[in-house]
N, C-alpha and C positions, 0 to 999 in steps of 0.2 A: 497730268495727274496725280502725285505724290502729293507738291502744295493746295490738291485740293483735299485729300486725307490731312494733311500739315494744323488745313485752315477748317476740319467740319471738329478734327478732336481737340482742337483749340478749347475748340464755344462751345461742344461739350463738356469741357473743365471750367470753361464761364461759366458755364449755365446752372451743372453742380451750383460752387461759389455762389454762384448769385441764391439760389435756392436755400441753399444751409444757413448763406447770411439772413432772407426773410424769414426761414425760421428760427433759427435762435433771435433776429428781435424780435419775433411777434409771443416765442416762450421767457423772452428775456424778464426786469421783474419783479419785485419781491412777494403780492399778493395779488393772483392768480381770481382771487373770487368777489376784491374792491371793483366799486362802479369807477376810480377815477383814475386809475391804475391806465396809461395812455392815452388821459384825454388832456387835448390842449386844443391850442389855438388860435388859425392861421393870424400871417401878420408878425410883430415882434418878441411874444415870448412862447415859444414852447414850454410846455414844464410837464416834460416828464423826467419829474427828478426822480422816478425809479433808478428810474439806468443810467446815475452819475456815479463816477468811476471817486465820485470827491465827497456825498455827504454824507453828512451824521446818519448812525441808528440808532445813538443812542437820546436819548432827553434825561436832566435841557439842557441847551438850547430845548423852544417852541420854534415854529413852525407853523402858519400862516401861512391861505393864501386868500382872498378878499373880494374875486371878482371876476367869478368864472363863471360858466353855464349847468354848473352840474353843484350842488354839498354835498358838501363826505365829513362828518365832523365821527366819524368813526373808526377810525384811522388814531398812526403813531403818533401824532403829528411831530416826527421827526424832522430832520431838513431831505434824508430821504424818500418824505409821504408826509405830506404838512397835513393837517386841516386843508377842505374849503368850503368859501362859505359861495350859497350862491346870488349874486348880486351882481349879475352880469353893466346893468346900468351903468355903471360904475367906467369912464372915461379919465378923469379928474380927480387919479389918487390927493391930491391938496385940499379938495374937494368934496373928498367920500366922508359919508355919514350913516359910515358899517356899527352902528354897540359891537364893537369884537366879543365886552368886557359878558353883556346879555348873552349875547348869541354862541359865546361859545367859552366863557374863563369861566362863567359863575354853573355851568353843565360838567363840559366834560375836561373841567380843567381843577375843582375845586379838587384842596386835598392833596395835591400831585404833587404838593410845594412841605418841606417839613417846613410846622408854629416854628417862627421869626426871621422864615431868611425868605426870599427872592428869589423868582427862574427869571429869567429873560424867556420874551414872547416877541418872533421877527413876523412882525405884519409885511405883508410882501402885496401887492398890488402892479398892476403886467397896466401900465400907463400911453399906452400903445404905443406911437411909433416915436413917442422921449423910450420904450423898454422898460426894464426892469426897474419898482423902485423898491426898498424897506427900509421901517422906520422900529423903533425900539419900546416894547411895554416894558412893562414889569412882574411878574405874577406871583400873587402871593398865597397861603392854605386858603383862605376866605374867594378863594376865585377871585379875587379883586384884581388888575388885568390895564392899570391905569401907563396914559403914557408915559417913558421915557423922560422927569421933566430938562437932563442934559441932554438928550437927543431925542427931540420933540420933531425934528427936520425929517420932513422923508428926504432919503439918501439915494443917486442914481445906480440902480445895476443890484444883485444879488447882495444877501445878505453869506456870511462864511456859514459856510458846511452843507451849500446848495450845489454847485455850479457846477451849470447842466454840461452838460461836455458829449459829446456825438461819441455810441457803441460802438465796442471792435463791429460787431453785424452789420452796420449805416457808412464804416465805412468801406470792408469790403467787400459787398455787395454792390455800391460805390461802382465804386472801380473793379469791377466784376462789367459793372453795364460798360466802363468806360472802354472797355479792355472791349466788350460786346457792338459795339455801335462803331468805333476806333474799326477792325474785320468789317464790319458790314459794308467802309468807305471801300476803307479798303480791294473787297471783292468790286464790288460795283467799277470802282477805276478802272484793273482792270483787267478788265471784262470789256469796257469801252473805246480802248487804248492799243484793242489787240486790234 
């Protein structure tokens, strides 16, 4: 009887941990009313950049994801909340014809850089099974953002300041779920061996 009470108590504790983790994950993020918070795709490019511990929260540099199913240009453009352009048809980053200058730089970023200076704009793209890729653009005061002639090629991975990490609630929730699963298997095995 004591073992049943202990197992029940442990299941309750693990259930509470799982519920707390799920609630914290749902409430985590910096922009609750932002339609792009929590936007992600299946496959190799999850993009909950808001939940990263290492993402930059200030600009410059600026960040833009070019091939998603939604468009969000009313964001800060930081590594935590990058601009998002709606071009889900782009699957080959190198063959992309997205005009970042016309769609973003001339509107949202006009005048954001002091006259005579440039700022880095990281253009990010999900390259399908190849994962994330990025290239560098140079933004000026007039809203021009040509590709950096010294960095024209797409680079595999994410640019600095965007590192996507699993947040602590997901890790805690996963461990709690794993614990519940192991306890359930243990109870079934124990009943069958009696």
